[in-house]
gemmi code that builds the backbone of each chain (N, CA, C; Angstrom):
import gemmi

chains = {
    "A": [
        ("UNK", (0.782, -1.099, 0.341), (0.095, -0.020, -0.078), (0.771, 1.229, 0.328)),
        ("UNK", (0.602, 2.471, -0.916), (1.848, 3.266, -1.075), (0.814, 4.372, -0.304)),
        ("UNK", (1.738, 5.535, 0.140), (1.395, 6.772, 0.681), (2.337, 7.652, -0.242)),
        ("UNK", (1.224, 8.634, -0.180), (1.929, 10.134, -1.235), (1.252, 11.244, -0.051)),
        ("UNK", (2.749, 11.752, -0.052), (2.646, 13.084, 1.010), (2.653, 14.110, -0.439)),
        ("UNK", (1.798, 14.578, -0.112), (1.825, 16.481, -1.152), (2.728, 17.289, 0.434)),
        ("UNK", (3.771, 17.764, -0.517), (4.452, 19.005, 0.437), (4.120, 20.525, -0.080)),
        ("UNK", (4.088, 21.581, 0.465), (4.801, 22.671, 0.258), (5.455, 23.150, 1.408)),
        ("UNK", (5.925, 24.405, 0.810), (6.735, 25.217, 1.904), (6.600, 25.547, 3.388)),
        ("UNK", (4.433, 25.546, 3.462), (3.989, 25.701, 4.903), (3.439, 24.356, 4.963)),
        ("UNK", (3.417, 23.364, 4.318), (2.370, 22.362, 4.934), (2.554, 20.956, 4.726)),
        ("UNK", (1.896, 20.324, 4.828), (2.232, 19.017, 4.348), (0.962, 18.427, 4.512)),
        ("UNK", (0.305, 17.279, 3.414), (-0.925, 16.988, 3.390), (-0.888, 15.288, 3.430)),
        ("UNK", (-1.760, 14.386, 3.922), (-1.143, 12.536, 2.902), (-2.656, 12.247, 3.633)),
        ("UNK", (-3.082, 11.173, 2.765), (-4.386, 10.598, 2.453), (-3.620, 8.892, 3.756)),
        ("UNK", (-4.411, 8.813, 4.366), (-3.593, 7.433, 5.319), (-4.780, 6.619, 5.056)),
        ("UNK", (-4.745, 5.159, 4.575), (-5.417, 4.142, 4.439), (-6.220, 3.865, 5.320)),
        ("UNK", (-6.842, 3.293, 5.938), (-7.490, 2.425, 7.555), (-6.759, 1.385, 7.566)),
        ("UNK", (-5.965, 1.121, 7.913), (-5.346, 0.216, 7.659), (-4.292, 0.198, 8.679)),
        ("UNK", (-4.048, -0.471, 10.236), (-3.327, -0.058, 11.587), (-2.065, 0.041, 10.953)),
        ("UNK", (-1.537, -1.066, 10.316), (-0.162, -1.765, 9.963), (0.216, -0.389, 8.988)),
        ("UNK", (-0.549, 0.069, 7.969), (0.935, 1.263, 7.633), (0.810, 2.703, 8.553)),
        ("UNK", (0.617, 3.007, 9.763), (0.347, 3.955, 11.164), (2.054, 4.168, 11.073)),
        ("UNK", (2.949, 3.092, 11.179), (4.412, 3.440, 11.043), (4.708, 4.105, 9.986)),
        ("UNK", (4.376, 4.047, 8.917), (4.818, 4.518, 7.849), (4.976, 6.046, 7.118)),
        ("UNK", (3.670, 5.923, 8.026), (2.512, 7.449, 7.566), (3.685, 8.308, 8.764)),
        ("UNK", (3.814, 7.688, 9.481), (4.249, 8.543, 11.150), (5.920, 9.131, 10.504)),
        ("UNK", (6.727, 7.979, 9.885), (7.554, 8.010, 9.391), (7.792, 9.403, 8.326)),
        ("UNK", (7.147, 9.344, 7.462), (6.945, 9.774, 6.515), (6.682, 11.327, 6.636)),
        ("UNK", (5.858, 11.579, 7.731), (5.578, 13.095, 7.970), (6.604, 13.507, 8.793)),
        ("UNK", (7.197, 13.069, 9.589), (8.339, 13.394, 10.566), (9.762, 14.018, 9.952)),
        ("UNK", (9.759, 12.399, 8.871), (10.875, 13.153, 8.582), (11.149, 14.151, 7.258)),
        ("UNK", (9.901, 14.643, 7.023), (9.989, 15.693, 6.111), (9.170, 17.403, 6.842)),
        ("UNK", (9.089, 17.306, 8.563), (9.193, 18.303, 9.077), (10.805, 18.801, 9.235)),
        ("UNK", (10.669, 20.480, 8.533), (11.963, 20.742, 8.319), (12.910, 20.751, 9.189)),
        ("UNK", (14.053, 20.751, 9.391), (14.733, 20.809, 10.518), (15.012, 22.536, 11.021)),
        ("UNK", (15.285, 22.771, 12.376), (15.020, 23.758, 13.042), (13.569, 24.157, 13.580)),
        ("UNK", (12.932, 23.463, 12.984), (11.277, 23.871, 13.778), (11.212, 23.585, 14.987)),
        ("UNK", (11.353, 22.105, 15.113), (11.291, 21.463, 16.370), (12.166, 20.625, 16.460)),
        ("UNK", (12.753, 20.717, 18.062), (14.584, 20.077, 17.697), (14.276, 18.532, 17.376)),
        ("UNK", (15.243, 18.276, 17.271), (15.485, 16.518, 17.181), (14.440, 15.675, 17.890)),
        ("UNK", (14.874, 16.231, 19.159), (14.430, 14.930, 20.441), (12.484, 15.293, 20.252)),
        ("UNK", (12.170, 16.082, 19.859), (10.957, 16.237, 19.640), (10.569, 15.731, 18.743)),
        ("UNK", (11.246, 15.722, 17.600), (10.664, 15.044, 16.524), (10.556, 13.536, 16.389)),
        ("UNK", (11.406, 13.349, 17.077), (12.036, 11.922, 17.176), (10.889, 11.252, 17.878)),
        ("UNK", (10.539, 11.844, 19.263), (9.993, 11.321, 20.416), (8.736, 11.919, 20.547)),
        ("UNK", (8.432, 13.056, 20.922), (6.794, 13.625, 20.832), (6.074, 13.490, 19.629)),
        ("UNK", (6.715, 13.970, 18.247), (5.809, 14.184, 17.315), (5.176, 12.657, 17.008)),
        ("UNK", (6.214, 11.772, 16.837), (6.261, 10.576, 16.082), (5.147, 9.679, 17.060)),
        ("UNK", (5.342, 9.314, 18.477), (4.150, 9.069, 19.401), (2.784, 10.287, 19.219)),
        ("UNK", (2.824, 11.038, 19.272), (1.813, 11.572, 19.335), (0.313, 11.349, 18.052)),
        ("UNK", (1.663, 11.606, 17.347), (0.947, 11.269, 15.638), (0.465, 9.822, 15.023)),
        ("UNK", (1.072, 9.138, 16.053), (0.676, 7.542, 15.690), (-0.354, 7.152, 16.538)),
        ("UNK", (-0.485, 7.948, 18.038), (-1.773, 7.821, 18.696), (-2.628, 8.307, 17.992)),
        ("UNK", (-2.829, 9.279, 17.632), (-4.272, 9.947, 16.163), (-4.238, 9.210, 15.284)),
        ("UNK", (-3.433, 8.684, 14.682), (-3.534, 8.095, 13.684), (-4.135, 6.189, 13.788)),
        ("UNK", (-3.565, 5.796, 14.968), (-3.962, 4.511, 15.655), (-5.957, 5.104, 16.194)),
        ("UNK", (-6.149, 5.989, 16.815), (-7.341, 6.233, 17.101), (-8.358, 6.633, 15.839)),
        ("UNK", (-8.299, 6.783, 15.151), (-8.943, 7.149, 14.066), (-9.015, 6.166, 13.132)),
        ("UNK", (-7.867, 5.236, 12.699), (-8.208, 3.504, 12.254), (-9.034, 3.069, 12.527)),
        ("UNK", (-9.151, 2.650, 14.105), (-9.349, 2.120, 14.771), (-11.141, 1.913, 15.333)),
        ("UNK", (-11.099, 3.516, 16.201), (-12.217, 3.614, 16.658), (-13.239, 4.617, 15.610)),
        ("UNK", (-12.654, 5.119, 14.476), (-13.172, 6.310, 13.436), (-13.379, 5.530, 12.210)),
        ("UNK", (-12.974, 5.127, 11.096), (-13.458, 4.216, 10.307), (-13.125, 3.016, 10.520)),
        ("UNK", (-12.795, 2.406, 11.723), (-13.582, 1.025, 11.371), (-12.490, -0.409, 11.152)),
        ("UNK", (-10.951, 0.280, 10.655), (-10.416, -0.464, 9.796), (-10.610, -1.009, 8.656)),
        ("UNK", (-11.584, -0.186, 8.117), (-12.204, -0.505, 7.014), (-11.529, -0.153, 5.828)),
        ("UNK", (-10.814, -1.235, 4.717), (-9.846, -0.559, 4.083), (-10.328, 0.464, 2.438)),
        ("UNK", (-11.479, 0.490, 2.427), (-11.790, 1.648, 1.808), (-12.478, 2.583, 2.156)),
        ("UNK", (-11.639, 3.235, 3.216), (-12.257, 4.500, 4.335), (-10.488, 4.990, 4.009)),
        ("UNK", (-10.181, 6.473, 4.404), (-8.702, 7.294, 4.910), (-8.865, 8.185, 5.912)),
        ("UNK", (-8.116, 8.375, 6.240), (-7.927, 9.117, 6.967), (-6.825, 10.341, 6.991)),
        ("UNK", (-7.508, 11.265, 7.160), (-6.862, 12.989, 6.462), (-6.212, 13.321, 7.318)),
        ("UNK", (-4.730, 13.621, 6.848), (-3.342, 14.263, 7.820), (-3.196, 15.551, 6.995)),
        ("UNK", (-3.288, 16.630, 7.664), (-2.846, 17.678, 6.684), (-1.529, 18.304, 8.634)),
        ("UNK", (-0.932, 18.794, 7.958), (0.108, 19.434, 8.773), (0.557, 21.096, 8.371)),
        ("UNK", (0.659, 22.018, 9.458), (0.696, 23.511, 8.566), (2.215, 23.818, 9.756)),
        ("UNK", (3.055, 23.801, 8.623), (4.907, 24.534, 9.254), (4.751, 25.737, 9.653)),
        ("UNK", (4.805, 26.018, 10.871), (5.293, 27.522, 10.975), (6.871, 27.638, 11.416)),
        ("UNK", (7.351, 28.775, 11.495), (8.747, 29.526, 12.088), (8.751, 28.459, 13.107)),
        ("UNK", (7.938, 28.396, 14.178), (8.112, 27.678, 15.526), (7.267, 26.691, 15.797)),
        ("UNK", (6.115, 26.355, 15.303), (5.597, 25.145, 15.822), (5.042, 24.547, 14.171)),
        ("UNK", (4.610, 23.155, 14.852), (3.916, 22.502, 13.743), (2.734, 22.139, 14.233)),
        ("UNK", (1.707, 22.140, 13.355), (0.236, 21.872, 13.595), (-0.043, 20.507, 12.718)),
        ("UNK", (-0.447, 19.334, 13.308), (-1.145, 18.748, 13.061), (-2.362, 18.294, 13.386)),
        ("UNK", (-3.038, 18.183, 12.111), (-4.997, 17.953, 12.028), (-5.281, 16.435, 11.670)),
        ("UNK", (-5.185, 15.179, 12.368), (-5.832, 14.248, 12.027), (-7.373, 14.016, 11.952)),
        ("UNK", (-7.803, 13.902, 10.352), (-9.642, 13.462, 11.033), (-10.141, 12.516, 9.940)),
        ("UNK", (-11.020, 12.130, 10.879), (-11.220, 10.689, 10.100), (-13.277, 10.795, 9.502)),
        ("UNK", (-13.558, 9.952, 8.974), (-15.297, 10.726, 8.841), (-16.082, 9.414, 9.260)),
        ("UNK", (-15.204, 8.878, 10.676), (-16.207, 7.912, 11.659), (-17.412, 9.214, 12.729)),
        ("UNK", (-17.956, 8.812, 13.123), (-18.810, 9.405, 13.797), (-18.554, 10.114, 15.055)),
        ("UNK", (-17.146, 10.263, 15.100), (-16.996, 11.068, 16.684), (-16.981, 10.585, 17.743)),
        ("UNK", (-16.459, 10.690, 19.063), (-16.938, 10.086, 20.283), (-16.477, 11.631, 21.082)),
        ("UNK", (-16.952, 11.419, 22.658), (-16.747, 12.466, 23.498), (-15.707, 12.232, 24.131)),
        ("UNK", (-15.062, 13.527, 23.943), (-13.251, 13.241, 24.360), (-13.651, 13.281, 26.076)),
        ("UNK", (-14.854, 14.036, 26.812), (-14.710, 13.957, 27.841), (-15.301, 12.856, 29.145)),
        ("UNK", (-15.735, 11.512, 27.974), (-15.937, 10.542, 28.769), (-14.554, 10.183, 28.965)),
        ("UNK", (-13.494, 10.064, 28.206), (-12.428, 9.038, 28.417), (-11.645, 8.959, 30.258)),
        ("UNK", (-11.992, 8.021, 30.715), (-10.763, 7.767, 32.067), (-10.128, 8.176, 32.563)),
        ("UNK", (-9.446, 8.271, 33.575), (-8.158, 8.343, 33.774), (-7.326, 6.974, 34.136)),
        ("UNK", (-6.300, 6.738, 32.858), (-5.447, 6.141, 33.298), (-4.646, 5.343, 34.330)),
        ("UNK", (-4.607, 6.537, 35.161), (-3.434, 6.353, 35.509), (-4.089, 6.208, 37.569)),
        ("UNK", (-5.184, 6.313, 37.260), (-6.024, 5.777, 38.376), (-6.353, 4.009, 38.882)),
        ("UNK", (-5.579, 3.597, 39.893), (-5.255, 2.325, 40.691), (-6.352, 1.428, 40.003)),
        ("UNK", (-7.669, 1.342, 39.996), (-8.273, 0.203, 39.034), (-8.197, 0.137, 37.597)),
        ("UNK", (-7.185, 1.021, 36.979), (-6.942, 1.455, 35.573), (-5.292, 1.270, 34.813)),
        ("UNK", (-5.043, 1.251, 36.238), (-3.568, 1.057, 35.928), (-3.241, -0.207, 34.932)),
        ("UNK", (-4.183, -1.457, 35.439), (-3.616, -2.131, 34.848), (-4.362, -2.756, 33.861)),
        ("UNK", (-5.105, -1.792, 33.138), (-6.209, -2.142, 32.324), (-5.145, -1.921, 30.534)),
        ("UNK", (-5.361, -2.398, 29.581), (-4.406, -2.915, 28.595), (-4.638, -1.562, 27.410)),
        ("UNK", (-6.193, -1.015, 27.365), (-6.260, -0.230, 26.823), (-6.779, 1.541, 27.562)),
        ("UNK", (-7.085, 2.288, 26.859), (-7.429, 3.833, 27.217), (-6.465, 4.937, 27.733)),
        ("UNK", (-5.593, 4.558, 27.657), (-3.900, 5.615, 28.042), (-3.983, 6.519, 26.557)),
        ("UNK", (-4.462, 6.799, 25.193), (-4.121, 7.065, 23.826), (-4.195, 8.737, 24.187)),
        ("UNK", (-5.372, 9.527, 25.061), (-5.548, 10.349, 24.991), (-4.361, 11.222, 25.667)),
        ("UNK", (-4.859, 10.601, 27.009), (-3.370, 10.433, 28.483), (-2.156, 10.638, 27.442)),
        ("UNK", (-1.632, 10.564, 26.842), (-0.489, 9.915, 26.254), (0.204, 11.489, 25.246)),
        ("UNK", (-1.023, 11.363, 24.455), (-1.309, 12.629, 23.689), (-0.940, 14.049, 24.235)),
        ("UNK", (-2.056, 14.533, 25.399), (-1.762, 15.584, 25.655), (-0.479, 15.928, 26.812)),
        ("UNK", (-0.123, 14.635, 26.847), (1.257, 15.160, 27.836), (2.229, 15.152, 27.082)),
        ("UNK", (2.388, 15.027, 25.626), (3.180, 14.468, 24.453), (3.625, 16.374, 23.597)),
        ("UNK", (2.200, 17.005, 23.643), (1.747, 18.141, 22.966), (1.654, 19.196, 23.332)),
        ("UNK", (1.840, 20.903, 23.053), (1.785, 21.526, 23.698), (0.223, 21.797, 23.943)),
        ("UNK", (-0.660, 21.335, 22.933), (-1.780, 22.057, 22.712), (-2.472, 20.882, 21.872)),
        ("UNK", (-3.756, 20.483, 22.337), (-4.894, 19.400, 21.941), (-6.044, 19.742, 21.777)),
        ("UNK", (-6.769, 19.769, 20.747), (-7.910, 20.354, 19.953), (-9.105, 19.433, 19.718)),
        ("UNK", (-10.099, 19.802, 19.265), (-11.159, 18.716, 18.983), (-11.729, 19.350, 18.140)),
        ("UNK", (-12.216, 18.635, 16.559), (-13.518, 19.647, 16.420), (-15.158, 19.137, 17.127)),
        ("UNK", (-15.974, 19.959, 16.879), (-17.248, 19.723, 17.352), (-17.872, 18.012, 17.238)),
        ("UNK", (-17.355, 17.395, 16.432), (-18.058, 16.131, 16.139), (-17.364, 15.203, 16.451)),
        ("UNK", (-15.618, 15.411, 16.951), (-15.156, 14.424, 17.535), (-14.671, 12.999, 17.252)),
        ("UNK", (-14.536, 13.987, 15.663), (-13.960, 13.383, 14.425), (-12.984, 14.005, 13.811)),
        ("UNK", (-12.191, 14.958, 14.795), (-10.763, 14.903, 14.141), (-10.092, 15.801, 15.334)),
        ("UNK", (-8.816, 15.737, 15.354), (-8.110, 16.163, 16.312), (-6.896, 16.915, 15.904)),
        ("UNK", (-6.726, 17.743, 16.746), (-5.725, 18.850, 16.199), (-4.550, 18.829, 17.458)),
        ("UNK", (-3.325, 18.826, 17.176), (-1.951, 18.256, 17.899), (-1.145, 19.792, 17.577)),
        ("UNK", (-0.858, 20.483, 18.621), (0.460, 21.748, 18.079), (1.134, 21.650, 18.709)),
        ("UNK", (2.736, 21.464, 18.201), (3.539, 21.013, 19.007), (4.385, 22.192, 18.739)),
        ("UNK", (5.031, 23.096, 19.708), (5.940, 24.375, 19.998), (7.001, 24.334, 19.845)),
        ("UNK", (8.181, 24.768, 19.320), (9.527, 24.963, 19.739), (10.094, 25.159, 20.951)),
        ("UNK", (11.098, 24.704, 21.538), (11.369, 25.251, 22.753), (11.389, 24.202, 24.039)),
    ],
    "B": [
        ("UNK", (11.334, -1.704, 11.693), (10.459, -2.229, 13.029), (11.197, -3.894, 12.648)),
        ("UNK", (11.879, -4.164, 13.692), (12.087, -5.965, 13.969), (12.202, -5.928, 15.593)),
        ("UNK", (11.119, -7.434, 15.727), (11.526, -7.926, 17.093), (12.552, -9.045, 16.916)),
        ("UNK", (13.348, -9.185, 17.895), (14.490, -10.018, 18.077), (14.020, -11.385, 19.304)),
        ("UNK", (13.972, -12.705, 19.414), (14.046, -13.255, 20.584), (15.330, -14.369, 20.723)),
        ("UNK", (16.065, -13.809, 21.631), (17.132, -14.500, 22.172), (16.631, -15.611, 23.510)),
        ("UNK", (16.913, -16.764, 23.551), (17.316, -17.503, 25.063), (18.502, -17.302, 25.464)),
        ("UNK", (18.826, -16.957, 27.147), (20.217, -17.143, 27.408), (20.358, -18.582, 27.927)),
        ("UNK", (21.241, -18.648, 28.871), (21.486, -20.300, 28.753), (20.822, -20.537, 30.053)),
        ("UNK", (20.431, -19.123, 30.886), (19.703, -19.335, 32.117), (18.133, -19.711, 31.808)),
        ("UNK", (17.831, -19.588, 30.426), (16.572, -19.975, 30.297), (15.744, -18.495, 29.793)),
        ("UNK", (16.364, -17.369, 29.785), (15.648, -16.350, 30.465), (15.318, -15.707, 29.143)),
        ("UNK", (14.408, -15.344, 28.262), (14.091, -14.685, 27.021), (14.149, -13.552, 27.136)),
        ("UNK", (15.296, -12.698, 26.079), (15.078, -11.436, 25.896), (14.795, -11.061, 24.627)),
        ("UNK", (13.779, -10.007, 24.866), (13.310, -9.776, 23.025), (13.355, -8.639, 22.964)),
        ("UNK", (14.075, -8.153, 21.974), (14.953, -6.648, 21.311), (13.522, -6.343, 20.525)),
        ("UNK", (13.510, -5.257, 20.612), (12.363, -3.673, 19.768), (13.084, -3.265, 19.219)),
        ("UNK", (13.404, -2.799, 18.177), (14.283, -2.006, 17.337), (13.215, -1.410, 16.258)),
        ("UNK", (13.152, 0.130, 16.179), (12.187, 0.777, 15.796), (11.046, 1.474, 17.046)),
        ("UNK", (9.929, 1.016, 16.268), (9.014, 1.213, 17.519), (7.919, 0.388, 17.520)),
        ("UNK", (7.449, 0.388, 18.726), (6.214, -0.911, 19.322), (5.002, 0.304, 19.398)),
        ("UNK", (3.959, -0.294, 18.130), (3.050, 0.482, 18.153), (1.737, -0.289, 17.953)),
        ("UNK", (0.845, 0.255, 17.541), (-0.434, -0.280, 17.254), (-0.992, -0.984, 16.145)),
        ("UNK", (0.806, -0.731, 14.981), (0.638, -1.800, 13.716), (1.688, -2.691, 13.927)),
        ("UNK", (2.158, -2.480, 15.002), (2.775, -3.930, 15.094), (2.484, -4.939, 16.546)),
        ("UNK", (2.051, -4.058, 17.325), (1.675, -4.863, 18.458), (1.663, -6.375, 18.944)),
        ("UNK", (0.804, -6.733, 17.780), (0.113, -8.069, 17.600), (1.344, -9.081, 17.765)),
        ("UNK", (2.106, -8.647, 16.638), (3.306, -9.555, 16.292), (4.098, -9.480, 17.844)),
        ("UNK", (4.221, -8.725, 18.305), (5.415, -8.979, 19.510), (4.331, -9.885, 20.295)),
        ("UNK", (3.270, -9.560, 20.561), (2.364, -10.623, 21.511), (2.386, -11.730, 21.460)),
        ("UNK", (2.585, -12.095, 19.738), (2.538, -13.612, 19.381), (3.735, -14.368, 20.045)),
        ("UNK", (4.327, -13.465, 19.722), (5.866, -13.833, 20.216), (6.878, -14.596, 20.925)),
        ("UNK", (6.029, -13.384, 22.448), (5.783, -13.643, 23.444), (4.978, -15.165, 23.855)),
        ("UNK", (4.358, -14.808, 23.930), (2.959, -16.022, 24.199), (3.301, -17.475, 23.237)),
        ("UNK", (3.977, -17.085, 22.078), (4.350, -18.424, 21.529), (5.566, -19.260, 22.425)),
        ("UNK", (6.256, -18.148, 22.820), (7.354, -18.737, 24.028), (6.861, -18.990, 25.148)),
        ("UNK", (5.859, -18.883, 25.633), (5.324, -18.539, 26.649), (4.902, -20.021, 26.608)),
        ("UNK", (3.966, -20.265, 25.654), (2.987, -21.966, 25.390), (4.389, -22.825, 25.616)),
        ("UNK", (5.632, -22.041, 24.980), (6.458, -23.226, 24.325), (7.451, -23.713, 26.314)),
        ("UNK", (7.302, -22.709, 27.163), (7.702, -23.349, 28.217), (8.744, -22.399, 29.114)),
        ("UNK", (8.924, -21.253, 28.327), (9.497, -19.952, 28.816), (8.685, -19.845, 29.393)),
        ("UNK", (9.541, -18.597, 30.780), (8.910, -17.835, 31.887), (8.928, -17.189, 32.740)),
        ("UNK", (10.474, -16.688, 32.383), (11.290, -15.573, 32.305), (11.468, -14.582, 31.120)),
        ("UNK", (11.212, -13.179, 30.707), (11.535, -12.337, 29.869), (12.077, -11.197, 30.168)),
        ("UNK", (12.488, -10.662, 29.679), (12.863, -8.919, 29.324), (12.933, -8.776, 28.145)),
        ("UNK", (12.145, -7.916, 28.130), (11.969, -6.626, 26.650), (12.482, -5.419, 26.977)),
        ("UNK", (13.759, -5.583, 25.731), (14.916, -4.508, 25.939), (14.402, -3.657, 25.002)),
        ("UNK", (14.200, -2.291, 25.112), (14.034, -1.263, 24.452), (15.278, -0.190, 24.317)),
        ("UNK", (16.470, -0.844, 24.055), (17.497, 0.282, 23.918), (17.903, 0.641, 22.826)),
        ("UNK", (16.764, 0.055, 21.397), (16.756, 0.120, 20.462), (15.516, 0.290, 20.064)),
        ("UNK", (15.007, 0.765, 20.918), (13.540, 1.410, 20.250), (13.366, 3.050, 20.773)),
        ("UNK", (12.207, 3.556, 19.517), (12.341, 5.361, 19.218), (11.416, 5.772, 19.770)),
        ("UNK", (10.211, 4.805, 19.747), (9.066, 5.523, 20.534), (7.659, 4.244, 20.687)),
        ("UNK", (6.870, 4.264, 21.701), (6.032, 2.929, 21.794), (4.790, 4.410, 22.087)),
        ("UNK", (3.787, 3.755, 21.583), (2.807, 4.413, 21.694), (1.503, 3.987, 23.016)),
        ("UNK", (0.613, 3.859, 23.014), (-0.601, 3.746, 24.096), (-0.976, 2.495, 23.696)),
        ("UNK", (-0.814, 1.520, 22.539), (-1.056, 0.452, 22.008), (0.150, -0.670, 22.811)),
        ("UNK", (1.296, 0.158, 22.437), (2.542, -0.889, 22.497), (2.107, -0.739, 24.411)),
        ("UNK", (2.451, 0.015, 24.629), (1.619, 0.270, 26.227), (1.128, -0.699, 26.689)),
        ("UNK", (-0.144, -0.963, 25.821), (-1.416, -1.960, 26.809), (-0.864, -3.284, 26.659)),
        ("UNK", (-0.215, -3.141, 25.198), (0.233, -4.651, 25.032), (1.068, -5.353, 26.107)),
        ("UNK", (2.016, -4.226, 26.408), (2.817, -4.834, 27.507), (2.189, -5.223, 29.070)),
        ("UNK", (0.949, -4.694, 29.117), (0.513, -4.652, 30.800), (-0.266, -6.402, 30.224)),
        ("UNK", (-0.802, -6.211, 28.945), (-1.396, -7.981, 28.416), (-0.965, -9.011, 28.688)),
        ("UNK", (0.408, -8.760, 28.515), (1.538, -9.693, 28.407), (1.968, -10.148, 30.072)),
        ("UNK", (2.514, -8.992, 30.559), (2.372, -9.222, 31.911), (1.819, -9.957, 32.496)),
        ("UNK", (0.481, -9.665, 32.544), (-0.650, -10.282, 33.143), (-0.338, -12.059, 33.234)),
        ("UNK", (-0.372, -12.236, 31.763), (-0.479, -13.553, 30.966), (0.625, -14.384, 31.746)),
        ("UNK", (1.708, -13.733, 31.516), (3.156, -14.287, 31.694), (2.974, -14.719, 33.471)),
        ("UNK", (2.804, -13.410, 33.994), (2.149, -13.685, 36.006), (1.354, -14.666, 35.934)),
        ("UNK", (0.328, -14.585, 35.300), (-0.742, -15.891, 35.282), (0.211, -17.683, 35.421)),
        ("UNK", (1.049, -17.668, 34.648), (1.515, -19.158, 34.671), (2.992, -18.784, 35.449)),
        ("UNK", (3.163, -18.269, 36.336), (4.476, -18.335, 37.490), (5.231, -17.664, 37.022)),
        ("UNK", (5.360, -16.714, 35.820), (6.502, -16.429, 35.269), (6.521, -14.342, 35.643)),
        ("UNK", (7.554, -13.764, 34.795), (8.195, -12.677, 35.169), (8.349, -11.771, 33.994)),
        ("UNK", (7.992, -10.969, 33.469), (8.438, -9.763, 32.242), (9.400, -8.878, 33.260)),
        ("UNK", (10.311, -8.768, 32.704), (10.875, -7.057, 32.892), (11.137, -6.430, 31.381)),
        ("UNK", (11.285, -5.413, 32.168), (11.486, -3.968, 31.121), (12.695, -3.562, 30.842)),
        ("UNK", (13.576, -3.275, 30.051), (15.425, -3.028, 30.122), (15.377, -1.732, 29.208)),
        ("UNK", (16.119, -0.775, 29.141), (16.882, -0.200, 28.231), (16.209, 1.256, 27.900)),
        ("UNK", (15.219, 1.733, 28.433), (14.111, 2.698, 28.230), (14.832, 4.059, 28.234)),
        ("UNK", (14.841, 5.014, 26.926), (15.677, 6.241, 26.953), (14.594, 6.695, 27.996)),
        ("UNK", (15.297, 8.337, 28.121), (14.729, 8.925, 29.556), (13.396, 9.259, 28.637)),
        ("UNK", (13.131, 9.576, 27.644), (11.588, 10.065, 26.977), (10.579, 8.698, 27.195)),
        ("UNK", (11.508, 7.440, 27.105), (10.440, 6.375, 27.420), (10.062, 6.500, 29.019)),
        ("UNK", (11.334, 6.604, 29.301), (11.343, 6.540, 31.183), (10.511, 7.355, 31.317)),
        ("UNK", (9.932, 8.182, 30.785), (9.282, 9.455, 31.284), (7.618, 9.121, 31.380)),
        ("UNK", (7.452, 8.576, 29.917), (6.412, 7.778, 29.463), (5.599, 7.133, 30.227)),
        ("UNK", (6.637, 5.841, 30.707), (6.631, 5.019, 31.941), (5.908, 5.753, 32.971)),
        ("UNK", (6.519, 6.473, 33.648), (6.265, 7.162, 34.777), (4.874, 8.032, 35.089)),
        ("UNK", (4.728, 8.747, 33.851), (3.205, 9.115, 33.860), (2.456, 8.678, 33.779)),
        ("UNK", (2.162, 7.635, 32.826), (1.388, 6.486, 32.920), (1.094, 5.306, 34.036)),
        ("UNK", (2.039, 5.754, 35.150), (2.087, 4.810, 36.680), (2.472, 3.392, 36.337)),
        ("UNK", (3.030, 3.398, 34.563), (3.172, 1.777, 34.456), (4.630, 1.192, 35.120)),
        ("UNK", (5.621, 2.442, 35.235), (6.920, 2.087, 36.183), (6.040, 1.522, 37.411)),
        ("UNK", (5.067, 1.391, 38.024), (5.014, 1.177, 39.563), (4.358, -0.946, 39.094)),
        ("UNK", (4.199, -1.223, 37.842), (3.773, -2.232, 37.509), (4.660, -3.314, 36.920)),
        ("UNK", (6.303, -2.584, 36.389), (7.222, -3.476, 35.387), (8.132, -3.326, 36.785)),
        ("UNK", (9.326, -4.087, 36.919), (10.736, -3.776, 37.262), (11.253, -3.435, 36.045)),
        ("UNK", (11.992, -2.464, 36.213), (13.059, -1.867, 34.901), (14.257, -1.371, 35.088)),
        ("UNK", (15.035, -2.240, 34.241), (16.429, -1.580, 35.064), (17.360, -0.947, 33.594)),
        ("UNK", (18.358, -0.388, 33.900), (18.999, 0.389, 32.658), (19.398, -0.317, 31.468)),
        ("UNK", (19.861, -2.314, 31.924), (19.965, -2.333, 30.573), (19.498, -4.138, 31.228)),
        ("UNK", (19.831, -4.496, 29.744), (19.152, -5.861, 29.876), (19.847, -6.552, 30.349)),
        ("UNK", (21.233, -6.596, 30.633), (22.255, -7.084, 31.218), (21.827, -7.220, 33.015)),
        ("UNK", (21.182, -6.280, 33.062), (21.231, -6.066, 34.623), (20.252, -6.534, 35.133)),
        ("UNK", (18.889, -6.882, 34.421), (17.472, -7.047, 34.320), (17.859, -8.768, 34.279)),
        ("UNK", (19.101, -9.260, 33.799), (19.265, -10.720, 33.678), (20.003, -11.056, 34.529)),
        ("UNK", (20.018, -10.477, 35.336), (21.324, -10.422, 36.424), (20.224, -10.683, 37.914)),
        ("UNK", (19.807, -10.019, 37.721), (18.783, -9.765, 38.875), (17.749, -10.718, 39.000)),
        ("UNK", (17.258, -11.609, 37.674), (16.943, -12.686, 38.170), (16.765, -13.914, 38.122)),
    ],
}
model = gemmi.Model(1)
for chain_id, residues in chains.items():
    chain = gemmi.Chain(chain_id)
    for i, (resn, *xyz) in enumerate(residues, 1):
        res = gemmi.Residue()
        res.name, res.seqid = resn, gemmi.SeqId(i, " ")
        for name, pos in zip(("N", "CA", "C"), xyz):
            atom = gemmi.Atom()
            atom.name, atom.element = name, gemmi.Element(name[0])
            atom.pos, atom.b_iso = gemmi.Position(*pos), 0.0
            res.add_atom(atom)
        chain.add_residue(res)
    model.add_chain(chain)
structure = gemmi.Structure()
structure.add_model(model)
structure.setup_entities()
């Protein structure tokens, strides 16, 4: 399955097929095209990659239901000192306020439920669209 | 991305994770460890010294494997976390579930 990244000096765009097996390649493709100096190499290597993998994984699993005929859209805004990533699926969305705290003692041994918690700690700002099927991740320099 | 399994002379299985442990490859790691468990291995170390990043699905599979190994009377230890991964384990409180050592050698010595 091939991925095609459209790149301009200030943006990137990628349609990701709804296949969990392609998440790693999609993350690498985006991360490797973030211009040097926008974010520190460490934040690109870890924070950006992990947060984007989370967002894509959630969109594919819960938004498009791993339906190979559907895609998840990734759009990236490249600023002088920030990177903003939009991940949008065509699913019904979910209520982001109803996600339990995975660090509570009775949740720590659960296999699932850490995705949003992890994202919130890796990026500087997280926002959702009204429908709950789109997430916007902002990482700033510094 | 690659997983390697090596059994040392004392029977401890050391699993290396090269690249990333994420939603797209977690099942492969799970199956490899479960196969070794099925074949009788009980002591496991997962070595993350060559791992770039782990997402929440990767963390989840470690929780799941740890439970399954403990149910069989075994133990799963983690080693080689870089500073960012160590912080991730601390934030999610998973550092309280696992014995974590700086290197796989230290984990082996502690078994």
